[in-house]
N, C-alpha and C positions, 0 to 999 in steps of 0.2 A: 212778544211772548216771554222773552227772558226776564224782562222787568217785572212782569206779573209773577213769575215763579220766585224771583228774589223777594218781592214784597210778601208773598205768602210764606216764604221761609222765615223772614224777619218777624212777621206776626206770630207764627207758630213758636218761634224761639222766645218771644216776649211773653206769650201765654204760658209756656212751660216755666219760665223764670218767675212769673207772677205767682203761679200756683205753688212753686217751691218756697217762695218767700212767705206766702200766706200760711203754709204748713209750719214753717219755722216759727212764725209769729204766734200761731196757735199753741205750739209746744211751749214757747216761752211763757205765755199767759198761764197755761196749765201748771207749769213748774212753779210759778209764783203763788198760784192758788194753793197748791199742795204744801209748799213751805209755810204759807200763812196758816193753813189749817193745822199743820203739825205744831207750829209755835203756839197758836191759840189753845189747842188741846192740851199741850204740856203745861202751859201756864194755868189753865183751869184746873187740871189735876193737882198741880202743886199747891194752888190756893186752897183747894178742898182738903188736901192732906194736912196743910198747916192750920186749918180751921178758920181761915179768912173768909171763906164762903161755905154755906152748908151743902151737904151732899157727899156721895161716894165719889172719890177721885176719878176713877176710870169711867164711871157713868157720866160725870160732868165733862170729861174729855170727849166722850162719844156725842154728847149733845152739841158741844161747841163745834166739833169737827163735822158733824152732820149739817150744820148751817152752811158750810162751805161746799157741800155736795160730795164729801169724802166719807170713808168708812175707817174706823179705828181697827187696825190689824193687831196691834200689840200695845199694851199699856203696862208698864212696870214701875213699881214704887220702891225706892231705896230710902227709907225714912221719909224725908220731905222732898226728895228729888224724884221728879216724874220723868219718865222717858216714854214718848208716845210715837207710834208709827202709824201713818195713815196711808190710804191708797185710793185710787180712783181709776175708772176705765177711760182710756183715750182711744176710742175705736177698737181695734183688735188687741191693743196693748193695755197692760196695767202698769201704772206708775206709782211709786212709793216715795215717801219722805218721812224723816224722823227728826224729833227735836227733844231736847232736855230742858227742864226748868226746875228751879229750886233756889234756896238761899245760897249766897256765896260761901265758899269754903272758909 
């Protein structure tokens, strides 16, 4: 009977550890997705601001960020430098990421 209890305890601990690692992995994937969406949105806005592509800079950022499943929270232009902040829901939490793009100084 003691061996059975030990086996059940070990299996329960393994299940909890697996669930925790799966959650951490999902958070890492979401983090990379957010960072990519912010980078791509900022690049799209900077390209539109410079005239390299047609369109309104912040609208272009919204289109590109939307393809990643994120929403643009803020889009600011300082001449040709674009700063974009995107967010997405992760269960009960909201996660955000920001990126800047533009010509070098």
